[in-house]
Biopython code that builds the backbone (N, CA, C, O; Angstrom):
import numpy as np
from Bio.PDB.StructureBuilder import StructureBuilder

atoms = [
    (1, "MET", "N", (1.201, -1.314, 0.027)),
    (1, "MET", "CA", (0.367, -0.017, -0.133)),
    (1, "MET", "C", (0.900, 1.331, -0.192)),
    (1, "MET", "O", (1.861, 1.650, 0.509)),
    (2, "GLU", "N", (0.312, 2.176, -1.020)),
    (2, "GLU", "CA", (1.126, 3.216, -0.597)),
    (2, "GLU", "C", (0.937, 4.484, 0.611)),
    (2, "GLU", "O", (-0.185, 4.693, 1.072)),
    (3, "ARG", "N", (1.874, 5.119, 0.968)),
    (3, "ARG", "CA", (1.929, 5.288, 2.277)),
    (3, "ARG", "C", (1.963, 7.010, 2.406)),
    (3, "ARG", "O", (1.808, 7.665, 3.436)),
    (4, "VAL", "N", (2.202, 7.485, 1.101)),
    (4, "VAL", "CA", (1.634, 8.838, 1.168)),
    (4, "VAL", "C", (0.971, 9.542, -0.331)),
    (4, "VAL", "O", (1.397, 9.522, -1.486)),
    (5, "THR", "N", (-0.315, 10.181, 0.316)),
    (5, "THR", "CA", (-1.284, 10.468, -0.338)),
    (5, "THR", "C", (-0.903, 11.398, -1.744)),
    (5, "THR", "O", (0.272, 11.664, -1.997)),
    (6, "ARG", "N", (-1.884, 11.797, -2.508)),
    (6, "ARG", "CA", (-1.090, 12.936, -3.670)),
    (6, "ARG", "C", (-0.836, 14.072, -3.203)),
    (6, "ARG", "O", (0.049, 14.795, -3.661)),
    (7, "HIS", "N", (-1.608, 14.385, -2.196)),
    (7, "HIS", "CA", (-1.820, 16.027, -1.788)),
    (7, "HIS", "C", (-0.480, 15.775, -0.911)),
    (7, "HIS", "O", (0.352, 16.671, -1.054)),
    (8, "ALA", "N", (-0.116, 14.736, -0.038)),
    (8, "ALA", "CA", (1.264, 15.018, 0.707)),
    (8, "ALA", "C", (2.296, 14.619, -0.348)),
    (8, "ALA", "O", (3.358, 14.854, 0.228)),
    (9, "SER", "N", (2.582, 14.165, -1.527)),
    (9, "SER", "CA", (3.595, 14.083, -2.386)),
    (9, "SER", "C", (3.491, 15.649, -2.740)),
    (9, "SER", "O", (4.552, 16.199, -2.446)),
    (10, "LEU", "N", (2.656, 16.433, -3.217)),
    (10, "LEU", "CA", (2.673, 17.492, -3.949)),
    (10, "LEU", "C", (3.368, 18.501, -2.981)),
    (10, "LEU", "O", (4.339, 19.070, -3.479)),
    (11, "ARG", "N", (3.023, 18.873, -1.544)),
    (11, "ARG", "CA", (3.097, 19.234, -0.593)),
    (11, "ARG", "C", (5.149, 18.918, -0.220)),
    (11, "ARG", "O", (5.971, 19.681, 0.288)),
    (12, "SER", "N", (5.297, 17.577, -0.724)),
    (12, "SER", "CA", (6.900, 17.475, -0.280)),
    (12, "SER", "C", (7.430, 17.742, -1.148)),
    (12, "SER", "O", (8.616, 17.854, -0.837)),
    (13, "GLN", "N", (7.183, 18.062, -2.809)),
    (13, "GLN", "CA", (7.926, 18.384, -3.776)),
    (13, "GLN", "C", (7.773, 19.927, -4.003)),
    (13, "GLN", "O", (8.421, 20.429, -4.921)),
    (14, "GLN", "N", (6.926, 20.746, -3.198)),
    (14, "GLN", "CA", (6.788, 22.168, -3.267)),
    (14, "GLN", "C", (7.906, 22.763, -2.281)),
    (14, "GLN", "O", (8.744, 23.628, -2.535)),
    (15, "ARG", "N", (7.627, 21.870, -0.760)),
    (15, "ARG", "CA", (8.542, 22.398, 0.058)),
    (15, "ARG", "C", (9.955, 21.481, 0.390)),
    (15, "ARG", "O", (10.572, 21.434, 1.454)),
    (16, "GLY", "N", (10.278, 20.702, -1.024)),
    (16, "GLY", "CA", (11.699, 20.213, -0.558)),
    (16, "GLY", "C", (12.441, 19.269, -0.043)),
    (16, "GLY", "O", (13.665, 19.135, -0.041)),
    (17, "ILE", "N", (11.301, 18.389, 0.553)),
    (17, "ILE", "CA", (11.443, 17.371, 1.324)),
    (17, "ILE", "C", (11.426, 16.336, 0.837)),
    (17, "ILE", "O", (10.417, 15.991, 0.222)),
    (18, "PRO", "N", (12.539, 15.485, 0.947)),
    (18, "PRO", "CA", (12.887, 14.353, 0.194)),
    (18, "PRO", "C", (12.369, 12.787, 0.798)),
    (18, "PRO", "O", (12.528, 12.360, 1.942)),
    (19, "ARG", "N", (11.749, 12.147, -0.284)),
    (19, "ARG", "CA", (11.135, 11.363, 0.847)),
    (19, "ARG", "C", (11.574, 10.385, 1.496)),
    (19, "ARG", "O", (10.790, 9.567, 1.978)),
    (20, "ILE", "N", (12.719, 10.288, 1.619)),
    (20, "ILE", "CA", (13.809, 9.589, 2.502)),
    (20, "ILE", "C", (13.505, 9.808, 3.746)),
    (20, "ILE", "O", (13.403, 8.961, 4.633)),
    (21, "LEU", "N", (13.300, 11.381, 3.856)),
    (21, "LEU", "CA", (12.782, 11.723, 5.372)),
    (21, "LEU", "C", (11.353, 11.523, 6.052)),
    (21, "LEU", "O", (10.993, 11.316, 7.211)),
    (22, "VAL", "N", (10.693, 11.676, 4.829)),
    (22, "VAL", "CA", (9.396, 11.363, 5.273)),
    (22, "VAL", "C", (9.369, 9.386, 5.743)),
    (22, "VAL", "O", (8.721, 8.845, 6.639)),
    (23, "ASP", "N", (10.169, 8.858, 4.900)),
    (23, "ASP", "CA", (9.727, 7.163, 5.823)),
    (23, "ASP", "C", (11.013, 7.375, 7.240)),
    (23, "ASP", "O", (11.044, 6.519, 8.124)),
    (24, "LEU", "N", (11.708, 8.237, 7.268)),
    (24, "LEU", "CA", (12.469, 7.992, 8.127)),
    (24, "LEU", "C", (11.861, 9.082, 9.420)),
    (24, "LEU", "O", (12.484, 9.194, 10.475)),
    (25, "LEU", "N", (10.525, 9.865, 9.141)),
    (25, "LEU", "CA", (9.841, 9.917, 10.030)),
    (25, "LEU", "C", (8.577, 9.101, 10.383)),
    (25, "LEU", "O", (8.009, 9.235, 11.467)),
    (26, "ILE", "N", (8.141, 8.211, 9.376)),
    (26, "ILE", "CA", (7.505, 7.058, 9.714)),
    (26, "ILE", "C", (8.027, 6.031, 10.889)),
    (26, "ILE", "O", (7.513, 5.592, 11.919)),
    (27, "ASP", "N", (9.188, 5.875, 10.292)),
    (27, "ASP", "CA", (9.800, 4.529, 11.009)),
    (27, "ASP", "C", (10.559, 5.147, 12.363)),
    (27, "ASP", "O", (10.757, 4.264, 13.199)),
    (28, "PHE", "N", (10.952, 6.259, 12.697)),
    (28, "PHE", "CA", (11.402, 6.773, 14.008)),
    (28, "PHE", "C", (10.616, 8.052, 14.795)),
    (28, "PHE", "O", (10.620, 8.464, 15.955)),
    (29, "GLY", "N", (9.953, 8.451, 13.564)),
    (29, "GLY", "CA", (9.287, 9.639, 14.314)),
    (29, "GLY", "C", (8.743, 9.331, 15.286)),
    (29, "GLY", "O", (8.279, 8.219, 15.535)),
    (30, "ALA", "N", (8.722, 11.107, 16.554)),
    (30, "ALA", "CA", (7.603, 10.889, 17.791)),
    (30, "ALA", "C", (6.636, 11.092, 17.222)),
    (30, "ALA", "O", (6.658, 11.478, 16.053)),
    (31, "GLN", "N", (4.871, 10.770, 18.286)),
    (31, "GLN", "CA", (3.677, 11.114, 17.173)),
    (31, "GLN", "C", (3.308, 11.888, 18.658)),
    (31, "GLN", "O", (3.529, 11.611, 19.837)),
    (32, "ALA", "N", (2.596, 13.055, 17.914)),
    (32, "ALA", "CA", (1.428, 14.233, 18.984)),
    (32, "ALA", "C", (0.384, 14.176, 18.172)),
    (32, "ALA", "O", (0.335, 14.212, 16.943)),
    (33, "ASP", "N", (-0.849, 14.040, 19.361)),
    (33, "ASP", "CA", (-2.174, 14.035, 18.762)),
    (33, "ASP", "C", (-2.389, 15.601, 17.702)),
    (33, "ASP", "O", (-2.178, 16.788, 17.948)),
    (34, "ALA", "N", (-2.900, 14.874, 16.482)),
    (34, "ALA", "CA", (-3.070, 16.017, 15.408)),
    (34, "ALA", "C", (-4.665, 16.596, 15.373)),
    (34, "ALA", "O", (-5.017, 17.460, 14.569)),
    (35, "GLY", "N", (-5.781, 15.843, 16.603)),
    (35, "GLY", "CA", (-7.285, 16.110, 16.137)),
    (35, "GLY", "C", (-7.164, 14.898, 15.443)),
    (35, "GLY", "O", (-6.170, 14.258, 15.099)),
    (36, "TYR", "N", (-9.118, 14.584, 15.215)),
    (36, "TYR", "CA", (-9.652, 13.924, 13.934)),
    (36, "TYR", "C", (-9.040, 12.551, 14.235)),
    (36, "TYR", "O", (-9.522, 11.713, 13.473)),
    (37, "GLY", "N", (-8.126, 12.024, 15.102)),
    (37, "GLY", "CA", (-7.728, 10.469, 14.743)),
    (37, "GLY", "C", (-6.701, 10.795, 13.662)),
    (37, "GLY", "O", (-6.802, 9.942, 12.780)),
    (38, "ALA", "N", (-5.632, 11.803, 13.345)),
    (38, "ALA", "CA", (-4.842, 12.304, 13.014)),
    (38, "ALA", "C", (-3.714, 12.190, 14.364)),
    (38, "ALA", "O", (-3.883, 12.305, 15.577)),
    (39, "ARG", "N", (-2.579, 11.925, 13.573)),
    (39, "ARG", "CA", (-0.866, 12.222, 14.223)),
    (39, "ARG", "C", (-0.177, 12.986, 13.404)),
    (39, "ARG", "O", (-0.289, 13.107, 12.184)),
    (40, "LYS", "N", (0.705, 13.613, 14.313)),
    (40, "LYS", "CA", (1.511, 14.414, 14.119)),
    (40, "LYS", "C", (3.158, 13.832, 14.227)),
    (40, "LYS", "O", (3.621, 13.759, 15.365)),
    (41, "LEU", "N", (4.076, 13.403, 13.011)),
    (41, "LEU", "CA", (5.287, 13.318, 13.245)),
    (41, "LEU", "C", (6.838, 13.944, 13.359)),
    (41, "LEU", "O", (7.464, 14.519, 12.469)),
    (42, "PHE", "N", (7.075, 13.783, 14.127)),
    (42, "PHE", "CA", (8.515, 14.754, 14.007)),
    (42, "PHE", "C", (9.394, 14.264, 14.676)),
    (42, "PHE", "O", (8.965, 13.386, 15.425)),
    (43, "PHE", "N", (10.821, 14.509, 14.763)),
    (43, "PHE", "CA", (11.937, 14.426, 15.173)),
    (43, "PHE", "C", (12.126, 14.747, 16.493)),
    (43, "PHE", "O", (13.150, 15.430, 16.448)),
    (44, "ASP", "N", (11.699, 14.670, 17.923)),
    (44, "ASP", "CA", (12.437, 14.720, 19.253)),
    (44, "ASP", "C", (14.257, 14.111, 19.301)),
    (44, "ASP", "O", (14.998, 13.528, 18.509)),
    (45, "LYS", "N", (14.365, 14.614, 20.606)),
    (45, "LYS", "CA", (15.871, 14.365, 20.376)),
    (45, "LYS", "C", (15.810, 12.762, 20.800)),
    (45, "LYS", "O", (16.876, 12.150, 20.861)),
    (46, "GLN", "N", (14.979, 12.309, 20.996)),
    (46, "GLN", "CA", (15.013, 10.474, 21.053)),
    (46, "GLN", "C", (15.014, 10.304, 19.827)),
    (46, "GLN", "O", (16.079, 9.897, 19.364)),
    (47, "ALA", "N", (14.104, 10.490, 19.059)),
    (47, "ALA", "CA", (13.873, 10.071, 17.505)),
    (47, "ALA", "C", (15.445, 10.321, 16.627)),
    (47, "ALA", "O", (15.800, 9.619, 15.680)),
    (48, "ARG", "N", (16.040, 11.189, 17.058)),
    (48, "ARG", "CA", (17.411, 11.786, 16.296)),
    (48, "ARG", "C", (18.107, 10.541, 16.792)),
    (48, "ARG", "O", (18.678, 9.699, 16.099)),
    (49, "ARG", "N", (17.949, 10.564, 18.276)),
    (49, "ARG", "CA", (19.156, 9.578, 18.558)),
    (49, "ARG", "C", (19.160, 8.118, 18.369)),
    (49, "ARG", "O", (20.139, 7.371, 18.390)),
    (50, "ARG", "N", (17.861, 7.807, 18.172)),
    (50, "ARG", "CA", (17.453, 6.322, 17.116)),
    (50, "ARG", "C", (18.107, 6.020, 15.657)),
    (50, "ARG", "O", (18.489, 4.979, 15.123)),
    (51, "ILE", "N", (18.060, 7.784, 15.120)),
    (51, "ILE", "CA", (18.578, 7.702, 13.265)),
    (51, "ILE", "C", (20.216, 7.908, 13.617)),
    (51, "ILE", "O", (20.969, 7.102, 13.070)),
    (52, "HIS", "N", (20.629, 8.607, 14.214)),
    (52, "HIS", "CA", (21.725, 8.322, 14.463)),
    (52, "HIS", "C", (22.499, 6.601, 14.604)),
    (52, "HIS", "O", (23.332, 6.306, 13.747)),
    (53, "ALA", "N", (22.125, 5.477, 15.802)),
    (53, "ALA", "CA", (22.360, 4.255, 16.081)),
    (53, "ALA", "C", (22.128, 3.744, 14.390)),
    (53, "ALA", "O", (23.020, 3.241, 13.708)),
    (54, "TYR", "N", (20.675, 4.019, 13.915)),
    (54, "TYR", "CA", (20.108, 3.169, 12.815)),
    (54, "TYR", "C", (21.423, 3.688, 11.637)),
    (54, "TYR", "O", (22.148, 2.785, 11.219)),
    (55, "ALA", "N", (21.691, 5.166, 11.131)),
    (55, "ALA", "CA", (22.430, 5.431, 10.171)),
    (55, "ALA", "C", (23.636, 5.707, 10.115)),
    (55, "ALA", "O", (24.045, 6.136, 9.036)),
    (56, "GLY", "N", (24.607, 5.556, 11.251)),
    (56, "GLY", "CA", (25.863, 5.623, 11.646)),
    (56, "GLY", "C", (26.296, 6.974, 11.214)),
    (56, "GLY", "O", (25.626, 7.979, 11.451)),
    (57, "PRO", "N", (27.574, 6.987, 10.494)),
    (57, "PRO", "CA", (27.986, 8.298, 9.934)),
    (57, "PRO", "C", (27.264, 8.844, 9.041)),
    (57, "PRO", "O", (27.580, 9.964, 8.639)),
    (58, "LEU", "N", (26.131, 8.185, 8.526)),
    (58, "LEU", "CA", (25.092, 8.936, 7.285)),
    (58, "LEU", "C", (24.738, 9.786, 7.897)),
    (58, "LEU", "O", (24.486, 10.771, 7.203)),
    (59, "ALA", "N", (24.440, 10.027, 9.811)),
    (59, "ALA", "CA", (23.193, 10.467, 10.177)),
    (59, "ALA", "C", (23.838, 11.933, 10.466)),
    (59, "ALA", "O", (22.997, 12.759, 10.823)),
    (60, "SER", "N", (25.031, 12.355, 10.388)),
    (60, "SER", "CA", (25.240, 13.528, 10.320)),
    (60, "SER", "C", (25.259, 14.379, 9.192)),
    (60, "SER", "O", (25.135, 15.570, 9.480)),
    (61, "LEU", "N", (25.407, 14.048, 7.686)),
    (61, "LEU", "CA", (24.390, 14.514, 6.745)),
    (61, "LEU", "C", (22.939, 15.656, 6.696)),
    (61, "LEU", "O", (22.419, 16.686, 6.267)),
    (62, "LEU", "N", (22.849, 14.088, 7.777)),
    (62, "LEU", "CA", (20.782, 14.409, 7.595)),
    (62, "LEU", "C", (20.588, 15.209, 8.834)),
    (62, "LEU", "O", (19.424, 15.139, 9.228)),
    (63, "ASP", "N", (21.412, 15.995, 9.620)),
    (63, "ASP", "CA", (21.009, 16.645, 10.941)),
    (63, "ASP", "C", (20.334, 17.702, 10.737)),
    (63, "ASP", "O", (19.433, 17.958, 11.536)),
    (64, "GLU", "N", (20.602, 18.647, 9.555)),
    (64, "GLU", "CA", (20.533, 19.770, 9.269)),
    (64, "GLU", "C", (18.886, 19.714, 8.410)),
    (64, "GLU", "O", (18.300, 20.794, 8.347)),
    (65, "HIS", "N", (18.317, 18.701, 7.895)),
    (65, "HIS", "CA", (17.190, 18.374, 7.326)),
    (65, "HIS", "C", (15.717, 17.612, 8.102)),
    (65, "HIS", "O", (14.768, 17.072, 7.535)),
    (66, "LEU", "N", (16.016, 17.857, 9.917)),
    (66, "LEU", "CA", (15.336, 17.319, 10.442)),
    (66, "LEU", "C", (14.309, 17.916, 11.109)),
    (66, "LEU", "O", (13.858, 17.255, 12.045)),
    (67, "ASP", "N", (13.964, 18.647, 10.963)),
    (67, "ASP", "CA", (13.400, 19.857, 11.269)),
    (67, "ASP", "C", (12.140, 20.100, 10.730)),
    (67, "ASP", "O", (11.581, 21.189, 10.599)),
    (68, "VAL", "N", (11.752, 19.016, 10.437)),
    (68, "VAL", "CA", (10.275, 18.556, 9.267)),
    (68, "VAL", "C", (8.943, 17.814, 10.233)),
    (68, "VAL", "O", (9.132, 17.413, 11.382)),
    (69, "TYR", "N", (7.950, 17.752, 9.705)),
    (69, "TYR", "CA", (6.738, 16.839, 10.180)),
    (69, "TYR", "C", (5.777, 16.398, 8.826)),
    (69, "TYR", "O", (5.630, 16.794, 7.670)),
    (70, "ALA", "N", (5.276, 15.435, 9.624)),
    (70, "ALA", "CA", (4.309, 14.405, 8.789)),
    (70, "ALA", "C", (3.408, 14.744, 9.263)),
    (70, "ALA", "O", (3.653, 15.399, 10.276)),
    (71, "VAL", "N", (1.676, 14.560, 8.896)),
    (71, "VAL", "CA", (0.832, 14.314, 9.262)),
    (71, "VAL", "C", (-0.131, 13.078, 9.014)),
    (71, "VAL", "O", (-0.924, 13.181, 8.079)),
    (72, "VAL", "N", (-0.128, 11.930, 9.766)),
    (72, "VAL", "CA", (-0.613, 10.795, 9.045)),
    (72, "VAL", "C", (-2.058, 10.156, 9.595)),
    (72, "VAL", "O", (-2.409, 10.429, 10.743)),
    (73, "GLY", "N", (-2.731, 9.461, 8.910)),
    (73, "GLY", "CA", (-4.208, 9.226, 9.321)),
    (73, "GLY", "C", (-4.408, 7.671, 10.207)),
    (73, "GLY", "O", (-3.692, 6.673, 10.129)),
    (74, "ALA", "N", (-5.182, 7.811, 10.734)),
    (74, "ALA", "CA", (-5.321, 6.709, 11.603)),
    (74, "ALA", "C", (-4.811, 5.265, 10.710)),
    (74, "ALA", "O", (-4.681, 4.133, 11.175)),
    (75, "ASP", "N", (-4.602, 5.668, 9.447)),
    (75, "ASP", "CA", (-3.905, 4.038, 8.867)),
    (75, "ASP", "C", (-2.436, 4.099, 8.458)),
    (75, "ASP", "O", (-1.754, 3.330, 7.781)),
    (76, "MET", "N", (-2.100, 5.487, 9.203)),
    (76, "MET", "CA", (-0.658, 5.729, 9.044)),
    (76, "MET", "C", (-0.146, 6.037, 7.371)),
    (76, "MET", "O", (0.982, 5.823, 6.926)),
    (77, "GLN", "N", (-1.470, 6.662, 6.530)),
    (77, "GLN", "CA", (-0.810, 7.056, 5.267)),
    (77, "GLN", "C", (-0.296, 8.313, 5.468)),
    (77, "GLN", "O", (-0.690, 8.855, 6.501)),
    (78, "VAL", "N", (0.397, 8.878, 4.846)),
    (78, "VAL", "CA", (0.515, 10.451, 5.107)),
    (78, "VAL", "C", (0.063, 11.540, 4.324)),
    (78, "VAL", "O", (0.324, 11.674, 3.128)),
    (79, "ILE", "N", (-0.814, 12.544, 5.206)),
    (79, "ILE", "CA", (-1.747, 13.187, 4.721)),
    (79, "ILE", "C", (-0.940, 14.669, 4.230)),
    (79, "ILE", "O", (-1.095, 15.200, 3.130)),
    (80, "THR", "N", (-0.368, 14.995, 4.941)),
    (80, "THR", "CA", (0.943, 16.218, 4.465)),
    (80, "THR", "C", (2.011, 16.446, 5.360)),
    (80, "THR", "O", (2.111, 16.254, 6.572)),
    (81, "VAL", "N", (2.628, 16.803, 4.688)),
    (81, "VAL", "CA", (4.050, 17.044, 5.256)),
    (81, "VAL", "C", (4.610, 18.311, 5.185)),
    (81, "VAL", "O", (4.248, 18.843, 4.135)),
    (82, "GLY", "N", (5.487, 19.177, 5.980)),
    (82, "GLY", "CA", (6.182, 20.598, 6.253)),
    (82, "GLY", "C", (7.449, 20.546, 7.370)),
    (82, "GLY", "O", (7.992, 19.648, 8.014)),
    (83, "HIS", "N", (7.576, 21.648, 7.272)),
    (83, "HIS", "CA", (9.083, 22.526, 8.250)),
    (83, "HIS", "C", (8.340, 22.775, 9.028)),
    (83, "HIS", "O", (7.310, 23.433, 8.881)),
    (84, "ARG", "N", (8.919, 22.081, 10.382)),
    (84, "ARG", "CA", (8.804, 22.815, 11.569)),
    (84, "ARG", "C", (9.321, 24.079, 12.025)),
    (84, "ARG", "O", (10.521, 24.172, 12.281)),
    (85, "THR", "N", (8.405, 25.237, 12.177)),
    (85, "THR", "CA", (9.030, 26.387, 12.340)),
    (85, "THR", "C", (9.039, 26.743, 13.698)),
    (85, "THR", "O", (9.706, 27.681, 14.133)),
    (86, "GLU", "N", (8.418, 26.122, 14.285)),
    (86, "GLU", "CA", (8.235, 26.470, 15.823)),
    (86, "GLU", "C", (8.064, 24.914, 16.907)),
    (86, "GLU", "O", (7.738, 23.889, 16.309)),
    (87, "ARG", "N", (8.245, 24.845, 18.108)),
    (87, "ARG", "CA", (8.386, 23.678, 18.645)),
    (87, "ARG", "C", (6.489, 22.821, 18.967)),
    (87, "ARG", "O", (5.693, 23.455, 19.661)),
    (88, "ILE", "N", (6.144, 21.674, 18.468)),
    (88, "ILE", "CA", (5.245, 21.003, 19.415)),
    (88, "ILE", "C", (5.061, 20.891, 20.342)),
    (88, "ILE", "O", (6.010, 20.619, 21.078)),
    (89, "ARG", "N", (3.936, 21.007, 20.813)),
    (89, "ARG", "CA", (3.794, 20.949, 22.611)),
    (89, "ARG", "C", (2.955, 19.736, 22.329)),
    (89, "ARG", "O", (2.036, 19.630, 21.516)),
    (90, "ARG", "N", (3.527, 18.691, 23.291)),
    (90, "ARG", "CA", (2.582, 18.005, 23.562)),
    (90, "ARG", "C", (2.271, 18.034, 24.982)),
    (90, "ARG", "O", (3.079, 18.268, 25.881)),
    (91, "HIS", "N", (0.738, 17.716, 25.141)),
    (91, "HIS", "CA", (-0.135, 17.943, 26.519)),
    (91, "HIS", "C", (0.336, 16.250, 27.091)),
    (91, "HIS", "O", (-0.071, 15.829, 28.174)),
]
sb = StructureBuilder()
sb.init_structure("model")
sb.init_model(0)
sb.init_chain("A")
sb.init_seg("    ")
for serial, (resi, resn, name, xyz) in enumerate(atoms, 1):
    if name == "N":
        sb.init_residue(resn, " ", resi, " ")
    sb.init_atom(name, np.array(xyz, "f"), 0.0, 1.0, " ", f" {name:<3s}", serial, name[0])
structure = sb.get_structure()
């Protein structure tokens, strides 16, 4: 099953977010509630550590690109992606 909607694919292209970052968000990202059953995936400190453990020396090349987020539905299909410009507050 395709994990990215057409809308998310367009937003990813428009915002310069490569597919590998979306895949890393799905595999390693932290989650916060986004309402209506959706979840927001992002890289917090623990997620960045997991990426460093997984990617080894290549992780340092990704560090400057990890300020992104993705909104996923209940079926983990990516609805949209974007760049984080402020802190994500979890309650």
